[in-house]
C-alpha positions in Angstrom: -59.4 117.2 -91.9 -56.9 118.5 -89.4 -56.6 122.3 -89.1 -53.0 123.6 -89.2 -52.0 126.3 -86.8 -50.0 129.4 -87.9 -46.8 128.1 -86.2 -47.0 124.9 -88.3 -47.8 126.8 -91.4 -44.6 128.8 -91.1 -42.6 125.5 -91.0 -43.9 124.2 -94.3 -41.4 124.3 -97.2 -42.8 124.7 -100.6 -41.5 124.1 -104.1 -40.4 127.7 -104.7 -36.7 128.4 -105.6 -34.7 131.1 -103.8 -33.7 134.3 -105.4 -30.0 133.3 -105.5 -30.9 130.1 -107.3 -32.9 132.0 -110.0 -30.0 134.5 -110.4 -27.5 131.6 -110.7 -29.6 129.9 -113.4 -30.0 133.1 -115.3 -26.3 133.9 -115.1 -25.5 130.4 -116.4 -27.8 130.8 -119.3 -26.4 134.2 -120.2 -22.9 132.7 -120.0 -23.7 129.8 -122.3 -25.3 132.1 -124.8 -22.2 134.3 -124.8 -19.9 131.3 -125.3 -22.0 129.9 -128.1 -22.2 133.4 -129.7 -18.4 133.7 -129.6 -17.9 130.3 -131.0 -20.3 130.6 -133.9 -19.9 134.3 -134.6 -16.3 135.3 -133.7 -15.6 139.0 -134.0 -12.1 140.6 -134.3 -10.9 142.9 -131.6 -10.4 146.5 -132.6 
């Protein structure tokens, strides 16, 4: 087995997602929930 140096370890890309991707996915889910809630349970404006 070949040993990997610290310099090579820092260049390895893993399967993690970035924080902005997680925020974007969360915002999309919240938006879709809001659209579906407004469609199925419309409330009058006061």
